N, C-alpha and C positions, 0 to 999 in steps of 0.2 A: 684404456677402454677399448681401443681398436684391436689390442692384442688378445683380448679375452672374448670368446664367442659363446653364445648360448647354445645348448645342445639342440633345442627345438628350432625348426625352420618356420614355425607359425607363431604369430604374436597376437595379442589383443591391443586395442587402441581406444582411447577416450578423447572426444572432441567436444569443445564447448565454445559457444559464441554468446556473449551477453548482449542484452538490448542496449546497454550504455556504450559499448565499444564494438563497432562492426568492422573494424580494420582487419581483424583476423577472422575471416568468415569460416564457416564449416568446410566449404569446398577448398579454401586456401589451406586450412590445416591438414585436410586429407591429402592434398597434393604433396605437402611438405613431408608427411609421414610416409607416403608411398615412395617418394624419392629416397628417403633414408632406408626403407625396406629393400628397395632395389639395389642400393649400394651394399647392403649386408647380405643380399641374396635370400631374403625372407618374404613371407606373404602373410595375409590376414588369416587367423584361425577362424574367425567369424566376422561379420560386418561390424564396423566400429560402433561403440556406444556413443550416442550423441545427445547433447542438450543445446538446442538452438533457441536463443533468446532467454536464457536463464541466468540469473545473477550468481556470481561466484560465492556469495555468502549464504546462498540458499542450499541447505543440506537435504532438502526434499526433492532435488532434481531427479526426474525419472531416469535419465541416462546414468547418472552416478549410482543411484540405488540399484539399477539393473546390473551394472558392472560389479558392485559388491555382492549382490545375490548370485551372480554367475560364478564368481570366484569361490563363494561359500559352497555352492553346489558341485564345484569341480576342483576340489583340493588336489595339489600336486605333491607327491612324495619327493623330497630333495635330500641329497647327501652332500652335494657340492654347489657352489654358487652357479655353476653352469647349468644345473638342473632346473633352475627357476624359469618360468614363462614370463617374458617381459610384457609390460603394458606401455605402449608408446603414447606419449602426450607431447604436444608442441612445447609447452613450458609449464612452470609451476603454477602460474596464475590461471591456467586453463583448468587445472584440477579444482581450484577454489581460491577465493579471497575471503577466508574465514575471519570471523570477528577476533579470534585469538590466533596469532600467527603459528603457535605450536600445535594447533588443532590438526594441521596437515599430517603430523606424525602418527595420529590415531589411525588414519587411513593407511599410511605407508607401512606401519607395523602390522596391521591386520592383513594387508596384501602379502607381506613377507611371511607371516605365519601360515598362510594358505598356500604358499609356494609360488607367489607371483612377485616380480620385480617391477618397479616403476622406472621408466627411462624417459628423460626429458630431452627431446631432439634438439631444441635450440641451445641448451646449456651443455648437452652431452654428459649429463649426470645420471648415475644409476644409484638407487638407494641401497640395494643389497650388496653390490660390488664396491660401493664407496667406502672411503676411509673417513677419519675424523674431519679432515679438511672438506671432503665432499658434503658431509652432513651439515657442517657449518654453512656451506654455500646454500644448501637446501633451506636451512632455517632463515638465512638472510633473504633468499628469494621469496619465501612465504611472507616474511615481514614486509618486504617491498610490495607484494601483492595486496596485503592488508592496507598498507600506506596509501596505495592508489585509491582504494575505496574510501578511506578517511578524507583524502583531499577532494574526491568527488562529492562526498557528503557535505563538506564545508562549502564548496563552490555552489552546489545545488541550493543549500539553505540561503546563502548570500544572494543568489540570483532570485530566489522566491521572495525574499524580503524586499529587494530593490524593485521587483515587479509590482508587489503589493503597495509599496509606498507611492507609486505613480498612479494608483487607482485601477490597475489592471488585475484581472483574475489570474491568480497564481495557482492554477490547478483546482481540482475538486468540482463538485456540482455547483451550478449557478444558483440553485434553490428553486423550489416550486413557484411557478408563476413567472420565471425568468428564462430566457434563452441566452445562448452565447453568440457573440459576433466576433469574427476575425477582423482586426483593424490593421491596415497597412502602415508603413512608415509615414505616409501622407496624412494619417489621422482619419481616413475615410474607411467605414466598414465595408468589407468585401462580401461576406457571406454570413448567413444565420444558421446556427446549429441548434437542433431541438432534440432532447432526450425522449425516446419512446419506449414502449414495452420491449422486453427481451434484451435489455442492455444495448439496444441499437440507437443510432443517432441519425436523424434526418438533416440533410444539408439543403438549404434554400438560398436562392438569390435574395437580395434585400427587398425586392418587390414581391416576394412570396412564391416564386416558382421553385418547385422541388427539383433539385439537381441530382441527388443520389442518396442512398441509404448506406451508412457505414455500419458494417456488421461487427458483432462483438468478437473479442479475442478470448482464447482459452488459456488460462494460466493456473497451474497447480490443480487441474481438473475442474476449475470454475470459470464461468463466463464473466468477463469484465468489459466495461464500456470501451469502445475503441478510442484511440487518440484522434484529434482533429487533423484533417488533411490540409492544414494551413502552412504557409511559408514560415521558415525559421525566423524571418524578420518581422512577422506579424505578432501582434499582441491580441489578447482576448478581453472583451468587456461584457458586462451584463446589459441586456436590453429586455424590455417588457415582452413576455411571451404571449401565449394564446389569451384572448380576451376572457374566455370562460374561467381560466385558471387565475388570472389577475382578479376577476370578480370574486372567485372563491376565497382568496386571501382577504380581500376587503370584508366579505361577509363573515369570515371566521373571526376576525378581530372585533367586528361590530357585536356579534353574538356574545363573545366572551366579556366584552366591556360592559354589557348590560346585566351581567350576573349569571349567564349560562355556564354550567359546568363543562368539563372537557368531554365527557361522554355525550352530554346533550348536544354540544356543538357538533360532534362527529355525526350523531344521528340526524340532525337537521341537514347537514351538508350531504349526507347520503340520500335523504328523502328528496332534496331539491335537485339531485342529479349532477352534482359537481364531480368531475373526475378526481379520484383519490390521489394523494401524494405518492403513495406506494401501496402495493397489494391490490386487492379487489375492492376494498371499501375503506372509508375513513375510520380511524380508531383514535382513542384518546392520546396515544403516544405521538401520532402524526400531528395532531392538533397542538400538542404541547411543544414539539420541536419547532413548529412554525412560529408559535407565540414567542419563543425565547430567542429567535434568530433576528439580530439587528439589521440584517440585510434588507428587510422590508421597509425600513425607513430611510433607505438610500445610503446606509453606512456600510463600508467594507471593513471587516475585522479579520485580520490574518494572524494565525497562530493559536486559535482557541484549542485546537487539538493537533498534536504532532506526534510522529513516531520515528524520529531520527535515532539511529542506533549509536552514532558517534558523537553528535554535537547537540547542544541546546542553546537557545538564544534568550536574552533578556532585554527588556525595553525600559529605559529610564526617560521619562518625559520631563524636559526642562526647557523653559522659554519657548514653548510652542513647537518644539522640534523633538524628534525621537533620537535618543542615543542608544544605538544597537550594539550589543556585545554577544559574540558567538564564541562559546567555550567548548573545549573538548571534554567529553564525559570521562571520568576516571574509570567507571565501570560500565561496560556495554549493557544497555537495557533495550528491550524490544517493546515494552508496554507503551501505551499511549500516555502522553503528558497533556493534562487539561489545565488551561489557564483562564483566569478571570479576564473580562473585557479590558480592564485597566492595565493588564499585563501584556496586552497584545498590541499589534500595529493597527491603529484605527484611522481610517480615511473617511472624512465626512463628504457627503454629496458625491460619492464615487460613481453612482448610477441612478437611474430614475427610481424614485420612491413609490411604493404602492400605498402606504399609509403614512399618516403624519407622525412626527416624533412625539407629540403629545399623546396620541392614541397608543403608541407602543409603550411609552413610559407608564401610562395608566394600567395597561395590561400586566406590566412587570410588577407593579405594586400589588395587583390582585393575586398574581402567582406567588409572590412572597408571603402574603397573608395566608394563602392556602397551605403553603409548605411549612410555615412556622406556627400556624394557629392551633387551637385546641382540637383534639380528636373529635370527629363527628359522632353523634349518637348512633349506636348500632341498632339497626332495625331490619326487619325482613330476614333474608338469608344471613345477613351479617350477624344478627343476634344469636343465630344457631350455629355459626361457623366454629370449627375446632381451632381456628387460628386466632387465639386470644390476643395476639400482639398486633394484629392488623390495625393500622391507624395510629398506633402508639409508638412504634419503633421508626425512627427517622434515619435517612441516609446521611452519614457524616460528610459526604462529598457534595451532594446536590440539594439535600434538605427535604427530599420527597419521602413519602411514607413507604415502608416495606409492605408487600402484599403476599398473602399465602398462596401457595401453588402446590397442586398434587400432580405428580407425573402420571400420565395416562396409562403407561405400560407397567411400570414398576410399583406404582402406588406410593412412592417416596414423597414425603412432604418437605417443603422448604419455604423460606421467605425470600422474596426477590424485590429489588428496588423498583418502585413504580416509575422512576425517572429515567 
C-alpha cells in the first residue's frame, strides 16, 4: 500500500457518527483523516461528506447520498489503478452497518466503476488496489459491522423488556391524559415532562414550575420529539397529566359506553372544548385508539407494536410469570409486528388508572360487536355511494370495515381500513 501512490494530490472523504456510538466523533474522524493525508502529502478535493447522528443501516443518509451523487456527476477516466481518486474513511463501519454484510460491495463497485477508490484509514485497506485477501478482509469487516448492530438490537430489546417488566415506561408516548416523570434510583420523581404541539416537550418541576422547553430534533427531513434530558440512571413512569385531558378520557369512555358512536363521541368532545389527542380536532380514529388502549385502566402493555430488524421476542405465561425468548430473525424485516395483548408483557397497576377495568372491558365488548356485527343499513349519502363494499368488507388484521376513498388530485378510488 505505501509503495503505490495515487496520481491525484486531492481526495474525497466520508465521515459518519451514529447516535448509538459517539466514541468516534465527526471531529475525531476528521483529525484522523487529516493526519493520514498529511503523511501522504495530500489534501481535500472538497469538504468531507458528513452524516452526524445517523445509523449505519440507514441508506437514506444525506451525506452518503451526496457522496454517491457527486461521484456520479464527476466520473473519472482511469487506465491504471493509480488514476483512481480515493475516498478516505476511518473504517468500514463508518460507511455503513448494512442489514446484509455484502451490501457494502454494491457501493464499492459503483465507486470503482465511476473512477473512485475507497481507502480505510484504520485498516489501511484499499478496494481497487486490493487483492483477494484484501477483499476477504473487507467482507469480514462488513460482517463485523453488521454483527455490532445485531448485538445492539438484542441488548436494546432485552433492556426494553426488563424495563417494562418493572413497570417503567420503555420508550414511546405515555398516552393522551398522561405525562412522563423521571424517577431517580431512590424511587422519587424528579421532573415532569409534557408533550406539546410542534413535537416539543415541556419540562416541569414536580410542583408545577416550568423549567425549560425541549425542542424537536430533525431526522430524515422530519421533526421528531426530543429525548428527555434525564440522567442515565433515571427511569420513566406515567403520571396523570392535565386535569382537562384526564377529564376528556373519562368523558370519552362514558359517552361510548352509553351507546354513542365514534363520530358522535368526537363531535361531542369538540363541542365541549376538550383539547384533541392529535391534530386540530377530535376524529373517530383518535377516539378509537384511546378506547382500545389498556393504559387507561392502569395496565402497561409492552410489545403490541415493534419494528426490530434483527430480533423478535415471544412471551409464554406460566405460573404467573413471563418466560421471555428473544430470537434472531432469519430474514431481515423492516415492517411493524403487531401482537395481541396476551402475546405481550402485561404489568397490572403500573401507573394511576383513569377509568375502571370494568368500564374498559365494557367498551371492548361494544367495539367487538361493532367490528363483527352485521353491516348497517345504507342511508343518505351511503345509499348513493359508488363504493358498494363499504361496511361489507372487513380487515383481516383488526376486524374493522373498509371505507371508500377518492384521491382529491388524481380521482383514483380505493378502499382503506377504517381501523
